[in-house]
KOLRO-993907 format. One record per residue: residue in one letter; x, y, z of N, C-alpha, C, O, CB in turn. Coordinates in steps of 0.02 Angstrom, whole numbers, padded with zeros to 5 digits, always signed. Glycine has a CB too. Example, Ala and Ser with C-alpha at 12.3 -4.5 7.8 and 13.67 -1.06 7.14 Angstrom:
BEGIN
A+00660-00284+00390+00615-00225+00390+00660-00165+00390+00712-00166+00423+00565-00224+00452;S+00642-00112+00354+00684-00053+00357+00645+00002+00394+00670+00057+00402+00704-00030+00286;
//
This chain:
BEGIN
M+01038-01326-00606+01008-01271-00641+00980-01218-00593+00984-01158-00606+00953-01297-00687;Q+00951-01240-00536+00924-01194-00487+00979-01150-00458+00968-01090-00447+00888-01233-00431;V+01037-01179-00446+01093-01140-00419+01114-01086-00469+01129-01030-00449+01153-01187-00402;F+01116-01104-00533+01134-01056-00585+01085-00998-00586+01105-00940-00590+01136-01090-00653;K+01019-01013-00583+00968-00961-00583+00974-00916-00522+00966-00855-00527+00898-00992-00586;A+00987-00946-00463+00994-00907-00402+01055-00861-00407+01051-00803-00386+01000-00954-00342;M+01109-00887-00433+01170-00846-00439+01160-00790-00490+01184-00735-00480+01231-00890-00460;L+01125-00804-00545+01110-00753-00595+01066-00699-00565+01076-00640-00577+01076-00785-00656;F+01016-00719-00526+00973-00671-00492+01013-00627-00445+01004-00566-00446+00917-00707-00453;L+01057-00656-00405+01098-00617-00358+01145-00569-00395+01156-00513-00373+01138-00664-00312;L+01172-00592-00451+01216-00550-00491+01177-00490-00518+01202-00433-00516+01247-00590-00548;C+01117-00502-00544+01076-00447-00570+01055-00399-00515+01055-00338-00525+01014-00475-00605;L+01037-00426-00458+01017-00384-00401+01075-00340-00378+01065-00280-00367+00993-00428-00343;S+01134-00369-00371+01191-00329-00348+01210-00277-00401+01230-00222-00383+01251-00374-00333;A+01204-00293-00465+01219-00244-00517+01169-00186-00514+01187-00128-00524+01217-00277-00587;A+01106-00202-00501+01055-00150-00496+01068-00105-00436+01060-00044-00440+00985-00181-00490;L+01089-00134-00380+01104-00094-00321+01164-00049-00332+01164+00009-00311+01116-00139-00261;V+01215-00074-00365+01274-00033-00380+01254+00024-00427+01275+00080-00417+01330-00076-00412;A+01214+00009-00477+01193+00061-00524+01151+00114-00489+01158+00173-00504+01153+00030-00582;K+01108+00093-00443+01068+00141-00406+01113+00186-00364+01102+00246-00361+01017+00106-00361;G+01162+00158-00331+01208+00196-00290+01247+00248-00329+01266+00299-00302+01255+00150-00255;Q+01259+00234-00393+01295+00281-00434+01254+00342-00453+01281+00391-00477+01320+00247-00496;N+01189+00340-00442+01146+00397-00458+01137+00444-00399+01107+00497-00407+01079+00372-00481;D+01163+00426-00341+01157+00469-00283+01200+00531-00291+01256+00528-00315+01176+00431-00219;F+01173+00588-00271+01210+00650-00266+01242+00671-00332+01302+00687-00333+01262+00645-00212;T+01204+00670-00385+01230+00687-00451+01219+00760-00469+01249+00784-00517+01197+00643-00503;N+01178+00796-00431+01165+00867-00446+01183+00909-00385+01158+00896-00330+01090+00878-00465;C+01226+00958-00395+01246+01002-00339+01194+01056-00330+01172+01088-00378+01316+01033-00353;T+01175+01066-00268+01126+01117-00251+01155+01164-00199+01208+01152-00171+01060+01085-00226;A+01119+01218-00187+01139+01267-00137+01077+01293-00102+01021+01291-00129+01180+01325-00170;V+01088+01319-00042+01036+01355-00006+01037+01426-00033+01090+01458-00037+01047+01353+00072;L+00979+01451-00052+00974+01519-00078+00927+01561-00035+00877+01535-00009+00951+01519-00152;L+00944+01624-00029+00900+01673+00003+00886+01725-00051+00932+01759-00073+00932+01704+00068;N+00824+01731-00070+00804+01777-00125+00844+01762-00188+00868+01808-00222+00814+01850-00104;N+00851+01698-00205+00886+01675-00265+00960+01692-00267+00990+01692-00321+00852+01704-00325;K+00990+01706-00208+01062+01716-00203+01090+01665-00155+01062+01653-00101+01080+01789-00180;M+01146+01633-00175+01176+01582-00132+01194+01611-00064+01221+01667-00059+01237+01551-00165;V+01181+01573-00011+01199+01594+00056+01274+01583+00067+01306+01622+00102+01158+01555+00109;V+01302+01530+00038+01373+01516+00045+01413+01571+00010+01395+01593-00044+01391+01445+00016;N+01469+01592+00041+01508+01647+00012+01547+01626-00050+01560+01667-00094+01556+01674+00064;E+01565+01562-00054+01596+01535-00115+01581+01460-00118+01583+01426-00067+01673+01548-00116;Y+01567+01436-00178+01548+01366-00186+01610+01323-00194+01624+01297-00248+01500+01358-00247;T+01647+01318-00138+01708+01277-00135+01706+01239-00069+01664+01254-00026+01774+01322-00142;P+01750+01191-00059+01751+01156+00005+01763+01202+00065+01743+01185+00121+01805+01103+00004;S+01795+01259+00055+01808+01305+00110+01755+01359+00117+01762+01404+00158+01876+01336+00102;G+01702+01356+00077+01649+01406+00080+01615+01407+00148+01609+01356+00181+01598+01393+00026;K+01592+01467+00167+01559+01475+00232+01487+01501+00222+01474+01542+00178+01599+01524+00277;C+01442+01475+00263+01372+01497+00261+01356+01532+00326+01353+01501+00379+01324+01436+00250;E+01346+01597+00322+01327+01637+00381+01272+01684+00360+01268+01707+00303+01388+01675+00409;L+01229+01698+00409+01171+01740+00395+01154+01780+00457+01155+01753+00513+01111+01698+00371;A+01138+01843+00448+01116+01885+00504+01049+01861+00530+01007+01838+00492+01112+01959+00484;I+01040+01867+00595+00977+01843+00626+00917+01883+00601+00860+01859+00606+00982+01848+00702;D+00928+01942+00575+00872+01983+00551+00866+01983+00475+00835+02027+00446+00880+02055+00576;A+00897+01933+00442+00893+01929+00369+00821+01921+00346+00780+01891+00381+00936+01869+00343;K+00806+01949+00289+00738+01947+00261+00740+01912+00193+00789+01915+00157+00709+02018+00254;G+00685+01879+00177+00679+01849+00112+00651+01778+00116+00620+01759+00165+00745+01848+00078;V+00663+01740+00063+00635+01673+00056+00693+01624+00045+00735+01633+00001+00585+01669-00003;F+00694+01571+00086+00742+01517+00077+00717+01467+00025+00657+01451+00023+00755+01481+00144;T+00762+01445-00019+00749+01389-00064+00812+01346-00068+00866+01368-00048+00727+01415-00135;V+00804+01286-00093+00860+01242-00108+00855+01227-00183+00805+01200-00206+00860+01176-00065;Q+00907+01245-00220+00904+01239-00293+00972+01218-00321+01024+01238-00295+00881+01304-00324;P+00972+01179-00375+01034+01170-00413+01053+01238-00441+01009+01279-00457+01026+01116-00470;V+01117+01251-00447+01139+01315-00474+01190+01303-00530+01228+01255-00530+01171+01359-00419;S+01188+01348-00578+01237+01349-00631+01283+01407-00615+01261+01465-00613+01204+01355-00703;L+01347+01392-00603+01394+01444-00583+01423+01479-00643+01447+01447-00690+01450+01415-00540;G+01420+01547-00642+01448+01587-00696+01522+01599-00686+01549+01582-00633+01411+01654-00702;E+01555+01627-00735+01627+01640-00731+01645+01689-00677+01699+01684-00647+01651+01666-00798;N+01602+01737-00662+01616+01787-00611+01592+01766-00542+01589+01807-00496+01584+01853-00631;G+01575+01702-00533+01552+01677-00469+01478+01684-00457+01452+01665-00405+01588+01712-00415;S+01442+01713-00506+01370+01720-00498+01337+01651-00504+01365+01605-00535+01341+01768-00551;A+01279+01645-00474+01243+01581-00475+01175+01592-00508+01138+01638-00490+01235+01553-00404;D+01160+01549-00555+01095+01551-00589+01053+01493-00562+01067+01435-00578+01104+01547-00667;P+01001+01507-00522+00958+01453-00495+00925+01414-00550+00904+01442-00601+00906+01482-00447;Q+00918+01347-00539+00893+01303-00591+00827+01269-00573+00807+01221-00606+00943+01251-00606;G+00793+01292-00521+00728+01263-00503+00726+01238-00431+00773+01206-00408+00711+01206-00550;K+00672+01252-00398+00664+01235-00327+00655+01160-00317+00624+01126-00357+00605+01273-00297;H+00683+01136-00260+00675+01066-00241+00652+01062-00168+00660+01110-00130+00741+01027-00250;R+00623+01006-00151+00595+00995-00084+00651+00990-00032+00705+00963-00046+00551+00931-00082;F+00638+01017+00028+00686+01012+00082+00650+01016+00150+00593+01037+00154+00738+01069+00077;K+00686+00994+00201+00664+01001+00270+00715+01043+00306+00770+01056+00281+00654+00932+00305;I+00697+01065+00366+00740+01108+00405+00746+01082+00476+00697+01058+00506+00713+01181+00405;A+00807+01087+00502+00819+01073+00573+00860+01132+00600+00891+01169+00562+00857+01004+00584;I+00858+01140+00665+00898+01192+00698+00946+01159+00746+00925+01119+00788+00852+01245+00734;R+01010+01176+00741+01061+01149+00787+01074+01203+00840+01096+01258+00824+01128+01130+00748;D+01061+01185+00903+01070+01231+00959+01145+01243+00969+01185+01197+00970+01038+01202+01023;F+01163+01306+00978+01233+01325+00987+01264+01295+01050+01320+01270+01048+01240+01401+00989;N+01227+01297+01105+01254+01275+01170+01262+01200+01175+01314+01176+01197+01210+01300+01226;T+01211+01163+01155+01212+01090+01166+01229+01050+01104+01242+00990+01107+01146+01067+01193;K+01229+01084+01046+01239+01052+00980+01183+01003+00963+01188+00963+00916+01306+01014+00979;T+01129+01006+01001+01070+00965+00988+01035+00991+00925+01027+01051+00916+01021+00964+01048;M+01015+00945+00882+00979+00964+00821+00906+00943+00830+00891+00886+00848+01011+00931+00758;I+00862+00989+00816+00790+00976+00823+00756+00995+00757+00774+01044+00725+00760+01015+00882;S+00707+00956+00739+00669+00969+00678+00631+01035+00686+00598+01046+00737+00621+00911+00663;F+00635+01077+00637+00598+01140+00637+00524+01127+00629+00483+01161+00660+00624+01187+00581;S+00507+01079+00587+00437+01063+00572+00435+00995+00538+00485+00971+00512+00405+01118+00525;E+00378+00964+00540+00368+00901+00504+00357+00913+00430+00358+00866+00390+00309+00863+00533;Q+00346+00975+00411+00331+00992+00341+00392+00986+00296+00449+00991+00318+00302+01062+00337;T+00378+00976+00233+00427+00980+00180+00412+01044+00142+00354+01060+00128+00426+00917+00133;Y+00465+01081+00124+00456+01147+00092+00486+01148+00022+00531+01110+00006+00488+01201+00135;M+00460+01192-00018+00491+01211-00082+00521+01281-00072+00570+01299-00105+00438+01212-00141;E+00492+01318-00026+00518+01383-00005+00487+01400+00062+00433+01376+00079+00503+01439-00058;I+00521+01443+00100+00495+01465+00165+00523+01534+00180+00580+01549+00166+00512+01414+00221;D+00481+01575+00210+00502+01641+00231+00557+01635+00284+00548+01600+00334+00442+01683+00258;A+00613+01667+00273+00670+01662+00318+00653+01685+00389+00679+01657+00437+00728+01704+00292;S+00609+01734+00395+00593+01759+00462+00558+01706+00505+00565+01707+00566+00549+01821+00457;K+00520+01661+00473+00488+01607+00511+00539+01561+00543+00530+01538+00599+00441+01567+00466;V+00593+01548+00506+00646+01504+00532+00689+01541+00581+00703+01516+00636+00688+01476+00474;L+00711+01601+00563+00756+01639+00606+00725+01660+00672+00760+01671+00721+00780+01701+00569;S+00658+01665+00674+00625+01682+00737+00632+01626+00789+00622+01638+00848+00551+01697+00724;Q+00649+01566+00766+00659+01509+00811+00732+01500+00830+00749+01453+00866+00632+01445+00779;C+00776+01544+00806+00848+01538+00817+00874+01592+00864+00843+01644+00874+00886+01541+00750;R+00932+01576+00894+00971+01626+00931+01038+01632+00896+01058+01588+00858+00979+01605+01007;K+01073+01686+00908+01139+01695+00879+01183+01636+00900+01184+01616+00958+01171+01762+00902;G+01218+01608+00852+01261+01550+00864+01229+01484+00843+01264+01435+00832+01280+01547+00936;D+01163+01483+00839+01128+01423+00814+01144+01414+00740+01168+01460+00707+01051+01427+00827;S+01129+01355+00714+01136+01342+00643+01070+01316+00616+01035+01277+00649+01193+01292+00629;I+01054+01336+00555+00997+01310+00519+01024+01256+00472+01070+01268+00433+00958+01367+00478;V+00996+01196+00477+01019+01140+00437+00964+01124+00385+00907+01111+00403+01035+01077+00481;F+00984+01125+00322+00938+01111+00267+00950+01038+00245+01007+01017+00236+00949+01160+00207;I+00896+01001+00237+00899+00930+00221+00862+00918+00155+00803+00932+00150+00869+00886+00278;T+00898+00891+00106+00866+00877+00042+00822+00815+00048+00832+00773+00092+00918+00867-00014;M+00773+00810+00005+00726+00754+00006+00738+00706-00052+00704+00655-00057+00655+00780+00004;D+00786+00721-00094+00800+00680-00153+00872+00658-00151+00917+00700-00145+00784+00719-00218;R+00885+00593-00157+00952+00566-00152+00999+00590-00208+01060+00586-00200+00950+00491-00152;H+00972+00614-00262+01017+00637-00316+01042+00708-00305+01083+00733-00344+00981+00632-00383;L+01018+00742-00253+01038+00811-00240+01092+00814-00186+01080+00795-00129+00978+00853-00219;A+01151+00837-00205+01204+00849-00156+01195+00920-00130+01182+00967-00168+01275+00839-00189;L+01203+00929-00065+01198+00995-00034+01256+01003+00014+01247+00998+00075+01128+01004+00003;P+01316+01016-00013+01376+01017+00030+01376+01073+00082+01406+01065+00135+01436+01023-00013;H+01344+01129+00068+01343+01185+00115+01272+01189+00144+01235+01236+00130+01363+01252+00079;N+01255+01139+00184+01186+01134+00208+01175+01165+00277+01118+01168+00300+01166+01062+00210;E+01227+01188+00310+01220+01215+00377+01238+01290+00376+01293+01309+00357+01266+01177+00428;V+01190+01331+00397+01197+01404+00396+01201+01430+00467+01155+01421+00507+01138+01437+00357;L+01258+01462+00483+01269+01490+00549+01230+01556+00556+01233+01598+00512+01344+01502+00562;V+01194+01563+00611+01155+01624+00624+01199+01671+00665+01221+01654+00720+01088+01608+00662;K+01211+01730+00637+01254+01780+00670+01213+01834+00703+01241+01880+00733+01303+01812+00620;
//
């Protein structure tokens, strides 16, 4: 009887883990600057580039895509930021803080042309396929 209970417990545990894994990355999000997507198109070939002197506020939000390619932001989510150095490809944390929004100039002032800003979601259900923004 003990073996049966142990096997039932393991079966339930593994089912719970599989179910949890199926909830990962269920909502697509995008990096936005002033509520406009930074990526030029929300496809696998989309590119994220930004001028070093860009102004505005960065957020990470789920978006509802319209027929004409417009994006309707659906609410801010928590994120962290790292900067990938162009020369060494080393990635360093921008700050220990978690943000809901941040002034772009604060981040861009720490970058050089060719660096990338990497946005990191804090929630496993948020997919962020275009998370790296090249600084031009």
